N, C-alpha and C positions, 0 to 999 in steps of 0.2 A: 207502432214502433217502426222506425226507419233505420237505414244503415248508418247514417250520421249520428243518430241518437245512441246506437250501440257503441260507436267509437267514443263519443263524449262521456258516456258512463265509465268506460275503461280509463280514459284520460284523467277523469276526476280522481281516480284511485292511484294510477300509475304515472302521474304527471312527469316525474323526472327519470322515468325508465326509458331505455332505448326502444323506440317504436320501429324505426326503419334503418337498415344498413345497406349502403350501395357500395359494391366492390367492383371497380373497373377491371380488376385482375391485370393491371399493368405495372406491378411492382410499386404502386403508390398506396399509401394507407387508405383503408376504407373510410367512407364518410358516414356519420351517424346523426340521426335526428331523434330527439326525445318526443314523447307524446305531447308535451307542452308546445314544443316547436312546431310539430305537425298541425296541431289544432289552431295555433296562432296564425301560421302561414295560410291555412285554409280560410280563416275568418277574413284576413286581409284580401284574399282573392275574391271571396264572396262579396265584399263591399265594393270592390272594383267592378265586378260584373253587374251588380245592382245599379251602379252609377251609369254604366255605359250600355246596358242591354234593355231594349224595349220589346218584351216578348209578346207575341200574338198567339193566343190559344195554348198550344202545347209548348212547354218550356224545355228546350233541349239546347245543349251546347256541345259542339264537336270538340274533340281533343286529339290533336295531331302531334304525336311525340313518340320518342323511344323511351324504354324504361330507364328511370333514374331516381335519384334521391328525393326529388320533389313530386314524383308521381302520386303517392297517396294524398299529399296536401292538395294537389290540383283536383283530384277526383272529389275529395271531401269538400273543397271550396265550391265546386259546381253543385254538389248535392245540397249544400246549405243555402243556396239562393232562395228557394229551392228550384232546382232544375235537374233534368236527367243528363248524364254524360253519354256522349256518342263517340266511342274510340275509333280512330281512323289510323290504320297502320301506314307509316310513310313508305314501307316496302311493298305494299299491296299494289296491284296494277291500278293506275289512275282511272281506268274505265270502270272498274268495280267500285272504287271509292266514290267516283262521281255518281254512279247509279245510286249508291247508298245515300249520299248527301241530297240528291234530288228527291229521292223517294221520301226522305224525312222532311223535305222542305226546310232544310237546315238554314237558319238565319245567322247564327253566330258560330265561330270556330276559334278555339285557342290553339295557336301554333307555337311549338317550341322554337325559340330563336335560332338554335343550331340547325333547325330544319326549314327555316323560312325560305331560303332560296330554292330548295327542292320543292316546297309547296307551291311557290309562285310559278316555277317553271313547269310543274306538272299540271296546274289547273288554270293558268292565266288565260288560256284560250276558251275556257268554259265558264269562267266566273267574272262577274263585276263585283267590286267590293269598295266600300268607303275607305277613307284614310284609316289605316289600322291604328289601334291604340296599344301602346306598349305597357307591360307590367312585369317588372323583374325579368325573368327568363322566358316570358311568354309574350305573344303578340295576339291581340284580339282583332279578328276580321269580321265585318258584317257583310254577308253575302247577298248579292242580287243576281238571280239567274238570268242569263241572256235570252233564254227562250221562255215559252209559256208553259213548259212542262210542269214546273213546280206549282203554278197557280191552278193548272188543270187538276193536278193531284189534290190540291187543297179543296177545289170544288167537288171532286169525286168524294173526298172524305165527308164534306158537308152533306152531299146527296145521300151517302150511305147512312149518315146519322139521321137525316130526315126520314129515310125509309125505315130505319130501326124504330124511330118514334112512332111512325104511322102503324107499323106492324104491332108494336106494343099496344097502341091505342085500339086497334082492331081486335086484338086478342082480349083486351079488357072489356070491350063492348059485347063481344060474342060470349064471354063467360064471366059474368059479373061475380059469380060465386068463387072463381079462382083468384088466388092472391096474385098481384102483379109481380112478374118475374124480377128478381133482384139482379142488378147489373153493375159492373164496375165501369167508371167513365175515365177515359184517358186524360181528360182535361182537368180533372179534379186536382186541386193543389196538394202537393206532397204525394201524388199518386206514383209517378214514375221514378225509377232509380237509374236505369241505363237503357240504351238502345243498341242493338246488335243486328247483324244480318247473318243468315245461314250461309253455308259455304257455296251454295248454288251448283253443286256437283250434279244434282238431280234435275236441274232446270234453272230458272231465274231465281236469284237469291231472294229470300223473304226477309222483310224487316220485322224484327221482334222487339216490341217495347215491353220492358219488364218492370212491373210495379214492385215497390218495397214489400208489399204484402205477400208477394210470390217468393222472393228470395230470402227474406229474413228468417223464415222457418228453417231453411237450409243451414244458415249460419248458426242458429241456436242449437240445432240438433248435432251438428258436427263438433261444436265446442264440447258438448257432453260426451258424444261418442268417442272422440279422440282424447278426452280428458285433458284439454288444453289448459296450461297454466302460464304464468308470467315468465317461467323459465324456458319455455319452448321457443324454437327458431323455425319459422316456416319459410319455405322457398317459393318465390313467385316464378313458377315454372311455365305457366300458360301465357300466351300473348293476350293483350287486353281485348282483342276481338273474339276471344274464345271464353265463354262465360264461366268456366271453372276459375278463371283469374279472380272473379268477384269473391268466390269462396276463399281462395288463398289470402287475399288482401284483408277481408273483413273478419274471417275467423281469427287471424292474427291480431288485428288492431282492436277487436272487441274483447280480447282476453288478456291484454297487458303483455302479450308475447311480442317477439321481434320478427319483422318481415325482411327477408334477405332478397335484394334485387341485384342482378348482374346484367351486363350487356347481352343482347340477343346473340351476338357473334360467339360469345363464350359457351352458350348452350350447344353449339355445334362442335365443340372440342371436348370429347368425352373425358380424357384423362385430366385435362385442366379443370373441367367442371367438377369432376369427382373430388379433386384436391380442395377446391374452393368450398364445396358443400360439406364435406365430411372431415376434412383436416383443419381448414382455416376457421370455419364458422360453426361446425358441429350442428348441422341441421338435424332437427328431431322429427319434423313432419314433412313428408313429401307427397304431393298429389301430382300424378303424371299420367301420360298416356303410356301404354306398353311399348310403343315405338321409342319414346324418349328413354325409357329404361333400357331397352335393347341396345341403344346407341353406346352404352358403356361397354357392352360386350360381356359375355358370361364370366370371363376371368375377373374383370374389374368389379362386376356386381358381387361376385362371391368373396373377393378379397377385401372389398371396401364398402360398397353400398349395403350389402347384407352379411357382413362379417360378424363374428362374435363380439368384436369391440366397437362396432359402428355406433354412432350417435343417434341413428334413425330409430325412433320409437314406432312410428306409424308410416306405412306405405299404402296409399290409396290409388289404385289403378282404374282408370275409366276412359271413356271416349272412344274405345275400340273393344273388340272381342278380347276377353280375358285370357291370358296364357293358360295352357293346360297345367294341371297339378304336377305332372312329371317334370315339365320345364321349370316350373316355379321351385320345386324342390332342388333341382340341379343348380339353381342360382344361389341357394342359401348356404352360407358357411356353417360349419359345425358350431352348435351352441348359439346360433343367432336367435334373438328374442323379438325381432321386429314384428309388430302386428300388421297383417296384410289384409286389405279390404278390396272387394270388387264393388265399384260404384257405377251406377247406370242412370242415364237421363237423356233428355233432348233439349235443344235450345228453346224450342217452342213452349216448354214448361220449365223455364230456367231455374236452377241449373241441374241438380241431381234429383232423382226420384226414388231410387232404392239403394240399399247397401247390403253387403254380405261379408262377414268376417270369416276368413279361412281358419277353420279349427286347427289348433296346435297338433292334434292327433294325426291329421292328414299331413301337415308339414313335416312332422318328425318321423313319420312312418318310413320304414326302409322298403316297403312293398311298392311295386310299380302300380301307380294309380291313374287310370284313364277316365275317371269319373268327371263329367263336366262340372263347372263351377256355377252354382245357381246365382240368379240376379239378386235374390235376397228379399228383405222386407222393405215396406214403404217408409220413407222418411217422414218427419213431422208434417202433418197437414196434407200429405199426398195420398191420393186415391189411385190405385192401380187395378185395371181391369184387363182381362183377356177375353176377346170376342172372336167368335167363329165367323165364317164368310157371310153368314146371314145377319151378323150384327148382335147375336145373343151372347151374353156373358157365360163363360164356361168355367168349370172347376177342374176338369181333367181334359187332356188332349192337346191339339194344336190350335193356335189362334194368333191374332195380332194384339200387341200391347196398346192400351189406351191409357193416357196419363192425365191427371187433373187434380181437383180438390177445390173446396169452396173458395179459398183465396189463392190457390196455386194456378192462376190463369195469367196469360200474357196477351198482348194485342198484336195481331199479325197484320202486316201491310197497312191497309187503310181502315182497319177496324177502329171505331171511336168508342164503342161500348161492347162489353162482353158479359154474357150471363155468368154469375158466380157459379162455380162448380163445373164449368165447361170441360169436357174431356177431349183431348187431342189424340188423333191417330199417330202412332210413331212410325209405322211401316216396318216395325221389327216383329219377326215371327218367333214365337216361343213354344215350348212344350211344357204343359203343366202336369206334374206328376207328384202325388203325395203332398200336395200343397206347395211344392217348390216350382219356380219358373226357371227354365233352362233356355238360353239363347240359341236359336237355330240359324238365323241369318236374316237378311233384308228381304222384305216382300218384293222389292224391285230388283232383286239379285245384286244388291250392292253390299259392300262391307264398309266399315269405318276405319280410318287411320288419321291420327292427329285430330280427331273430332270431325273429320271431313269424310264424306261418303265416296267410295270408289267402287266401280263395277268389278265383280269377281273375275270376269274375263279381262283382267287389267291389260295384258299385253295387246290383245286385239283392239280394245277400245283406245288405248294410248296411241297405237299406231294410226288408228282412224283419226284421232284428234290431231296428230302431228302431220297427217298426210295432206298433200296439196289437192288430191282428188280422192276423197274417201270412197266413192262409189266403185273405184277400180281395185280396191284392196281386197285380196283374198288370202287364204291360209298359205297359198303357194307364192304370194308376192314377196319380193325382196324388200327389206326395209329401205335401202337406198333408192329403190325404184318407186317407192310409195310416199315420197316427200320427205324422207328421213335425211338428216344431216348430223354433223358432229355434236352440235349443241343438243339436238333432240335425242340423240343416242344416249347422252349422259343423263338427260331428264328421265328417259325410259329406264335406264339402268338403275338410277336412284329410286324410282318408284317401285320397281320390282324388288330390289334388295330390301327396301324399307318394309314392303308388304310381307315378304316371307321372313323377315327378321334375321337374315344372315347374308353374308357376301356370297356371290355366285361366280366362282372363278371362270374366266374365259367368256363371260356373258357379253362383254362389250364387243369383242370381235365377232361373236355369233350374231349380235344385233346388226353389225355393220356389213356382214358378208352373207347372211343366210336368210331363209324364208321365215315368215311368221310362225309356221308350223314347227320349224326347227328351234326357234326361240322358245316356244311353248315347252317342247320336249326337253330342251337343255335345262330349263328351270326345274321341271318336274324330276328329272333324273338327279339333279343336285339336291333338291329339298327332300325328295322321297326316294332315296337310292334303293331301298329294299322292296318297293311296291311296284306292281304292274302299272304301266302308264295307260291312261284312258284315251289319250290322243293317238291317232293313227301314226304308225311308224313309216308310212308310205311317203317319205319326205319328198319335197320338190327337189328336182335335180339341180345342183348348183351349176351355174354357167361356167364353162371352161373357156376363158377368153382366148387361149392360145389356139383353139380350134375354129375360131370364127374370124371374120374380117381379114382373111388372108389376101383378098384382092381389094384394091381400092374401090370404094363405093363412090357414087356420084355425089358431088356437093354443089351448093349454090354459090356462085361468085357474082357479086354485083358490080365489081369494078375491075376493069381490064387495063386502065392506064397505070403505068409504073410510077411508083413513088421514087424508087431508086433502081438503077441498073442492076440486074442480077449478076453477082459475081460468086465465086466459090472461095475456098479457104486460102488459095494462093493469091487472092486479090482482095484485101480487106477494105471495107467501107468505113469511113470515119464517122463516128457517132458517139453520143452519150445516152445512156439509159438511166431512168429514175424509177425505182420500184419501192414497195412498201418498206417501212422501217428505215427510211432515209438511206437506202442502198443506192449508190451511184456508181455506175460503171462507165469508164471512158476508154475508147480505143483510138485516141488521136492526140498526139503530143502538142499540136498547135492549139487545140481547144483547151488543153490543160494550162498552157501558157496564158491564154486569155483569162482563165479563171484565177490566175495568180500563182500557178505552179511553174517552176523554172523548166526550161525546155529539156533538161537532162532526164526528166521522168521517162520511164519505159513507155513504149508505144501501147502496151496493154496493161493498164493500171486499174485495179479495183479500188476506187477511192471510197468505197462504202465506209461509212463512219464506224463500221465494226472491224474494218480490216485495212488499215492504212500503212501496212508494213513497207510497201514499195515506195512510199513518199514520206516516210516518217522523218527523214533527215532534212526535208525541205521546209521552207517557211510555210506556215499554215495559210491556206488561201481564204479568201472571203467566203468561199463555199463552205469550208469547214467551220469557220467562225470561232476559233479558239479564243477564250477570254485572255486579255493581257493582264488582268488584275485578279490574282487568285483569291483575293479577299471577297470577291463578289459571289463566291460559292455560297449558296443558301445554307444556313444552319437548319437543324431540325426545327420545323416551324409548325404552327397550328395548321389545321386543314385549310386548303385554299377555299376561297369563297367566290361568289358571283359579283364581287365588288367592281365598280366601274374603273377601268384603267385610265391612266393619264392620256395615253394615245389610243383612243378607241378605234378598233378596226371594225369594218363592216363587211359582211359577206353577201354577195348578190349573184344569182344564177346567171352565168354567161350563156350556157346552153345545156340542154339535156337530150339524151338519145334513148329511144325506146328499143329495148332488146327483146321484148316479148314475154319474158319471165324474170323471176328474181335474179339479182346480180349479187352473188356472194364473193365472187373472185375480186381480186384487187387489180387496179390498173397498172399497166406497164407503159411508161412514156419513153419514146425514142426520138431523139433530137439529132438529125443529120448535121454534121459540121458544115457541109457545103451550102445548106439552105435551111436555116433554123425555122423559117416560116412554114416548112412542110412537116413539122413535128407531128407525130402520130401517137394516139392512145390505142393500145391493144387490150381487149377485155372480152371474156366469155360469160355466158349466162346459163340458167337452167333451161332455157329454150333450145339448147344445143347450138346456139349461134356463137361463132367467134367473129368479132368485129374489129375493124380498123377505122378509127375516127380521127378526123382532123382536130388537133389539139385546140386550135384557136376558134374554129367555127362549129365543131361538132358534126360536120358533114361526114356521111359514111363514105369511106374510101373503098372498102370491100367488106363483104360479109360471107362467111363460109359456114354452112350447116353441117355439123358433125353428127355422129350417130347416137349421141347420148348427152346427158347433162354435163355442164362444165362448171366446176368450182375451183379448179386449178388456175393459178395466175400464170400469165405468159412469161416466157424467158427468151432472151435474144441469143442468137448464135454468135460465135466469135467474129464471123465475117459480116454480121449485120444483115444478112440476106434471108434469114429464116427465123420464124417464131415457133417455139416449142411449147406445147400445152398438153396436160393430161386430161383424160375423159373418164366418165363413169363406166364406159363399156370396156375398160381395161387397156385401152390403146393410148400410146403417146403419139401425138400428131406433130409432124414437122411440116409447117406451112411456109410457102414463100411470102416473105414480108411485104412484097410489093403488090401481090394480087390475091393472096389467100389460097392459091392453088396448093393441093396436097403434093408434097415432095416425097415423104416417106412416112410409114406408120409402123410403130413397133408395138408388139402385143405382149402385155404382162398377163397374169392369170386372175386378176381381180381389179376392182375399180381403182382409178388413179386420181386422188384428190390432192396429192402432193404437188408442189410447184417445183420445176426444175431449177437447178443452179448450174452456172457455166464456169468452167475453169479457164481463166484467161491465159494461162500458161500453156495449155494443151488443146483447148477447144472442146474437150469432152464435156458432155452434159450428164448431170447426176440427178436421179429422180427416184422417189419411193412409190410403193404400191401397197394396196390392201392385201396383196398376196404374201406379205411379210418379207419382201425382198427390196433391196435397193439396187439400182442399175447404173452402169456407166455406159453411155451411148456415144458412138462416133457417127454423127449424122452424115458426114461426108462419105464414109465408106459404107454407110447404112448397115451397121452391125453393132451388136452388144459386145463391149470389151470385157466386162465382167458382171456377174450377178452375185450378190451377197445376201445370205440368209441373216435376217435381223432379229429373229426371235419374237416377232410381234408385228401387227399391222403398222405400216408407215403412213400416217395421215399427214403429218407436217412436212415442211420442206427442209431438205438437207442444207447445211451451212458449211461453206468452204473456208478454211484457214490456209493462207499461203505460207506462213511461218509460224509453227511447223506446218508442213503440208499434210493437213488432216481434213477429212470429211466427217462432219458430225451429223448423225442420224438419230431421231427419236422415235419411239414406238408407243402404241397404245397399251402394250404390255408393261410399260414403265421403264424401258431400258433407254439409256443414252449411250450411244456407241461412237467411238472414234475409229474411222476406217482409213486405211491407206488408199488415197485416190488413184494411185497407179495400178494397184493389184486387187483391191477389194478386200484385202485381209484385215481382220479386226486388230486394232492397236490396243484398245482397252474398252471396257464397258462398265457402266454403273447402273444398278437397279434403284430407281426412285420410288418404287412401291405402288405408285398409282399411275393412271394413264397420262401420257404426254401428248397433248394436242398442240401445245405451243411449239413453234420452231426454235431450235437452238440459235444463239447469236454469239459470235466470237469477236474478240478484240485482241490486242497485242498480248495481254497477259492471261485472259480468262475466256471461258465459254459459259454462257448463262442460259437458263431455260425455266419456263414456268410449268407448274404441275397442277393436276386436278385437286391435289390435297391442299391447295392454297399457298404453296411455298414457291418462291423464286430461288433457284439453286444456282450456285456459282462454283465452277471447277477450274483448276489449272489445266493446261493443255496435256498434262501427263495423267489426268483423271482423278486428281486429289480434290475432294470437296473442300472449298475454302470457307464458305458461309452459306446460310440460307436466311431469307427474309419471309416472314409469315404474314399472309392476309387472312381474312376470315371466310373467304369463299374460293372456289376453283379459279385457276388462271388458265384461260385459253389464249389470251393475248400474247403475242411473241414480243420479246424485249427489243428495245431500240436504244442504242447508246448515243451519247452526245458526241459532237465532233472531237472534243478533247479526250474522249474516253474516260472522263472523270465521273460521269453520271450515267445511270441506266433508267429508262422509262418503260413502264408497262401498265396494263390495266388489269382489273380483277372483276369477278362476278359480284364482289361486295360493293360495286358501283363507284369505286375509287380509281383514280389515275395516280400512280406512285412514281416518285423520283428517289432513287437511292444512290449513294456514292459507291465506289468500287470496293468499299470495305463492308458493304451490306447495311450501312446506316441510313435511316430514313432522312431525306432532305426536306421533302414536303409531300403531302398527298392532297388531292383535290376531289371533292365529292361531286359526282355527276348525278343524273336522275335515273340511271338504269345501269345494267351490267355493261362492262366494257370487254368486248370480244376482240375488237380490231387492234392492230398494232399501231402505236403512235408514230408520228413522223416529225423529226426535229428539223427546223429550217432557219435560215438566217434572215433577220430583219435589217435590211440594208440601211434604212434611215436611222436605225438605233445604234450605229457603230458596230460593236461586236455582240450585240444582244441576239440571243437565240430564242426562237419561239417553238412551241410544240402544238401540232395538230393531232386531235384524237377524236374518236367517235364512240358513242354509246349505242346500245342496241335499240333504244327507242327513237333513233333517227337524229339525235342531236350531234352536231359538230362543235367541238370545243377548241378554241385557240387560247393557249396559255403561255405565260412567260416561263421559259424552261428553267430558269434559275430559282424562281420563287413560287411557281404554281399559280400566280395571279391571273385571273381571267381577263383576256383581251376581247373576246367575242364569243357568241354562241349562235348557232343557226340550226333550225330544225327542218329536216327533210320529211316528206310525207310518207314515210314507211320505215320499217326496221332496217338497221344497218349492221351487216357482218363483214362487209368489205372494209379494207384499210385505206386511209387517205394517202394520196401522193401529191406533193406540192412542187410546182416548177414555176419559176418567175413569180408572178403574182396570181397564180391559178392553183386551185385545189381540185383534184379529180377523185371521185369516189363512186362506188356502186351502191344501189339501194334495192330493197326488196319490193318496191313498187314497180319494178321492171325497168327502171331507168338508170343510165349512167349520167352523173352530174359533173359539170365543170363550174366552179364558183370563182368569181373574182374576189381577191382579198384587197379591199380598198383601204388604203392607209400606208402604202409603200412597203408592205411586208413581202419579201421575196427571198429566194435563195440565190 
């Protein structure tokens, strides 16, 4: 019996019944397929594959797609060839997927058309492929690997097979009386159903080829165990790369039941998901990890998921340690009748091996129960053994679980044949008592979450993994000094909170300011407030930056020749600066006139496209590029694509400069009015270096070594003679712009990652610190004018509005503050509820900011929230407005670049190949009249040039490292930092310039 045969049996009975429902949860009606439609679509795909595929030995077809209405038909179509399907997650790291495809020696892959550009972009440097064949919403690629790895793997496989045959032959000759060992052969027709890889958390991911004979008993047993009927609705909760998805799909489709599919992004939104599952579609069977269930939160679980009126008949929890009975009972509403099961298994013996139904008497008992939940009984065809350290099976005591069964065997990595009844070690330790097995933990000190294994010392290991130099990390180490940064801090926060199953208030700021030991103890005190801590309370002493660096330390200066004569505030130097987010500051009326502004403009104008109050009455210059035709504003459109533009732009490296370590800061470009050819790029790096580079040649003008890592972007003083930058050692450095010489250092009490902003009306500089304060500095008098408590760590950069005169500051505590720039007094505050890494951005009417909860928030200058726009992942990217202030651009960790109008309505979105951390930059295309373009960067190193009105791709260029720096464009040059230690300047060929 095969999986496809189970479905065909059900389809012959329930032909016209709904088999699949796909709900995009976007206020559009769901899409439904009947069993007849699913089977017919599968048959058509099978015929297409048979026509175009010429399989060698093992028949496998990759499937690169997101969940949708066609998913079951696509899987069934591959199985009917017959071939095994090998799911590849478009959101997985390309390196992991490439390893998987190479290890499988995958020759064919079906790619969903909507993902085609992402697939090509992610793998074009690794793969050769024939001209792809299109079929409805799929494209078939035949892969040819560029190197010899795949053929070597194939040879290894053949050699393994020959060794197996020789061993069998030898065994037969040595013992003629013994019956030849029965084996399962991976190349046998109709043998394989699907191919997966393990998570690789414990090492290199293993390839697992799963035969129909291994998985079908699971499907058959769960149909009986859960009493599935054609009236049931099952939810596809698991990703395709997690083998419980096979159980969800085929238990439903072999029973005449309905399979509910939703986009992956919806699974991350608990309240929305709960409404979809239990209000809209009345799901009756839910198989999930405890982590997925915990995402709903105890209140929503009790009121909806496990309420008295819930539609849910069966809840099966597996893939991780089962919650305690006390926790489970606290989740159940009064009179809830849902049957709850603990299921256990490993991918190497796919999928589940044991089950245990929680007795009603325990669930309904009012007594506190701390009894562990047993793993339960073996499923159909499964053999479970517990062995001691000597390998002997035991009936009582402690030991390791081994799983198998005559047909419950899979092929691991290069195995070509496997003896029937092979038992696989799980690495899971249990206690056997009175015939029951109780889970104790991982043999290798790991636990499971979302089906993936994690070390129990999660905090230490996570920091080691995130560190630039793991060997130097100790319990007393500070996270920021051990390679930590903002993105890694959120990763660590999420891992810890998901692991403990609850939010940990204040943890983010502890991570960013404290030692690893303090992080340990903060988590323990939150999760176990009534218990004695096992970790030492002899905390590492937190550095007090105000007590150090009181005297100037020596720095390295490579260049002594002045770029410009040193003047002070009574003698201004004429210049224009360009910084991230299309912020342009000019202090020269002559230069403004040259750009198209009339000469009546003030001598100190912030022309930033976020703040054009001082020039709003003037005719818009070419610099700002306001559209003359309002009808050209894009309507809400489909996602942008990688389509070829009519006027193709090319990017070529003009120069690159080695900084010695990662460059996460964004460049500041300063263009002197008297000599534009002497324009300078100022940028710092993790190597402690602050550098001044010639814009046109990349030549180092000067280099200053500071005392710690630099992620803060530089800011220019009003006079143009000083550069201001924050540092991890808590100091704000004021350097002479012509030489890098230290002019003044101001000490805060914690790291400064915030970038300063300058008030062109007063010359004051504003900056935030991890010490939870913002500061106003008068660098000419070398004094702090005011210090304002912000109620949380200030990571992002302050934003200045001239009308009204407000300074906007955001905190990791989730507060957006409006501060009086003259006094430091708070004007208003708004709590966003989640950390704000994004910097606020203001325009004439509004101030906007991105939040870790995935929302872009818009406020009036009086603090009233006007609208919010939701993405499916956190927003670290700071917003950037168009010159006309009619559009706002930003990126999200959901891999999209977004354009919204000022009413919060989506104009377009463009899918990149990775998360978007950087701030986009809008600039003018001179040859295109009034056309504006947008430069953006994704963390995988790709630079994207898009038409700002439509989101249409003009060009893409890949740097050889991750990118967290934001691009800056001047004339026909784009400047950006990269985590391969270099600053890059790229020429934009095609006449694109500001």
